[in-house]
C-alpha positions as CSV (number, residue, x, y, z in Angstrom):
1,M,-11.6,-48.6,16.2
2,D,-8.1,-47.2,15.3
3,D,-8.5,-48.6,11.8
4,K,-11.5,-46.4,11.3
5,I,-9.6,-43.3,12.4
6,D,-6.6,-44.3,10.3
7,K,-8.9,-44.5,7.1
8,K,-10.4,-41.1,7.9
9,V,-6.9,-39.5,8.3
10,E,-5.8,-41.2,5.1
11,K,-8.9,-39.8,3.3
12,A,-8.3,-36.3,4.8
13,F,-4.7,-36.3,3.6
14,A,-5.7,-37.6,0.1
15,I,-8.2,-34.7,-0.2
16,G,-5.5,-32.2,0.7
17,I,-3.2,-33.7,-1.8
18,Q,-5.8,-33.4,-4.5
19,V,-6.3,-29.7,-3.9
20,G,-2.5,-29.2,-4.0
21,V,-2.2,-31.1,-7.3
22,I,-5.0,-28.9,-8.8
23,N,-3.3,-25.8,-7.6
24,L,0.1,-27.0,-8.9
25,A,-1.4,-27.9,-12.4
26,K,-2.9,-24.4,-12.4
27,E,0.4,-22.7,-11.6
28,L,2.2,-24.7,-14.3
29,G,-0.4,-23.7,-16.9
30,L,-1.6,-27.3,-17.4
31,I,-5.3,-26.5,-16.8
32,E,-7.3,-23.4,-17.5
33,E,-8.1,-21.4,-14.3
34,N,-11.1,-19.6,-15.5
35,I,-14.2,-21.5,-16.7
36,S,-17.6,-20.4,-17.7
37,E,-20.7,-20.7,-15.6
38,K,-22.1,-23.3,-18.0
39,Q,-18.9,-25.4,-17.8
40,A,-19.0,-25.1,-14.0
41,N,-22.6,-26.2,-13.9
42,T,-21.9,-29.1,-16.2
43,I,-18.8,-30.3,-14.3
44,Y,-19.9,-29.7,-10.7
45,G,-23.7,-29.5,-11.0
46,E,-25.8,-26.3,-11.0
47,K,-27.3,-27.0,-7.6
48,Q,-23.8,-27.6,-6.1
49,V,-22.4,-24.3,-7.6
50,K,-25.3,-22.3,-6.4
51,E,-24.9,-23.8,-2.8
52,W,-21.2,-23.0,-2.8
53,R,-21.9,-19.4,-3.9
54,R,-24.5,-19.2,-1.1
55,K,-21.9,-20.4,1.5
56,R,-19.3,-18.1,0.0
57,W,-17.0,-20.9,-0.8
58,I,-16.7,-19.6,-4.3
59,V,-17.2,-16.3,-6.2
60,G,-18.9,-15.7,-9.4
61,Y,-16.8,-13.1,-11.3
62,P,-18.7,-11.0,-13.9
63,S,-17.5,-11.9,-17.3
64,G,-18.1,-8.6,-18.9
65,N,-19.8,-10.3,-21.8
66,K,-23.4,-11.2,-20.9
67,T,-24.3,-12.7,-24.3
68,R,-21.6,-15.5,-23.8
69,A,-21.6,-16.0,-20.1
70,K,-22.8,-13.9,-17.2
71,Y,-20.2,-15.2,-14.8
72,Y,-17.0,-17.1,-14.8
73,Y,-15.5,-19.1,-11.9
74,K,-12.0,-20.0,-10.9
75,R,-11.4,-23.7,-11.2
76,S,-9.1,-23.7,-8.1
77,E,-12.0,-22.3,-6.0
78,L,-14.4,-24.8,-7.4
79,E,-12.0,-27.7,-6.8
80,T,-11.3,-26.5,-3.3
81,A,-15.1,-26.2,-2.6
82,S,-15.6,-29.7,-4.0
83,R,-12.9,-31.1,-1.7
84,M,-14.3,-29.2,1.3
85,L,-17.6,-31.0,0.7
86,D,-15.6,-34.3,0.6
87,M,-13.9,-33.4,3.8
88,Q,-17.2,-32.8,5.6
89,N,-18.3,-36.2,4.5
90,V,-15.1,-37.7,6.1
91,I,-15.0,-35.6,9.3
92,P,-18.3,-33.9,10.5
93,A,-18.1,-30.1,10.7
94,T,-18.9,-30.4,14.5
95,K,-15.7,-32.5,14.9
96,I,-13.6,-30.1,12.9
97,K,-14.8,-27.3,15.0
98,Q,-14.0,-29.1,18.2
99,I,-10.5,-30.0,17.0
100,I,-9.8,-26.3,16.2
101,E,-11.1,-25.1,19.5
102,N,-8.9,-27.6,21.4
103,R,-5.7,-26.3,19.9
């Protein structure tokens, strides 16, 4: 039983590290922060992007140029939303809420 818990903790830490690496790469200028709606839909899936916007995990920023792209997204927000989804698959939301309430 402890082995299962250890694997979940390892996965949770790995997800946190991934988010940190993405943010560091952004800060160092190694990856472009702003990506178009089309790029976001291609990378993460249109259905997923719409769901994350509905949940307010990400924001669609007006591009100011409706002929090229209606919205742009911040890669760090998209990556964080993606990792949040991964985290829910590792630790159910009810368990996360229970942990927070017990602190």
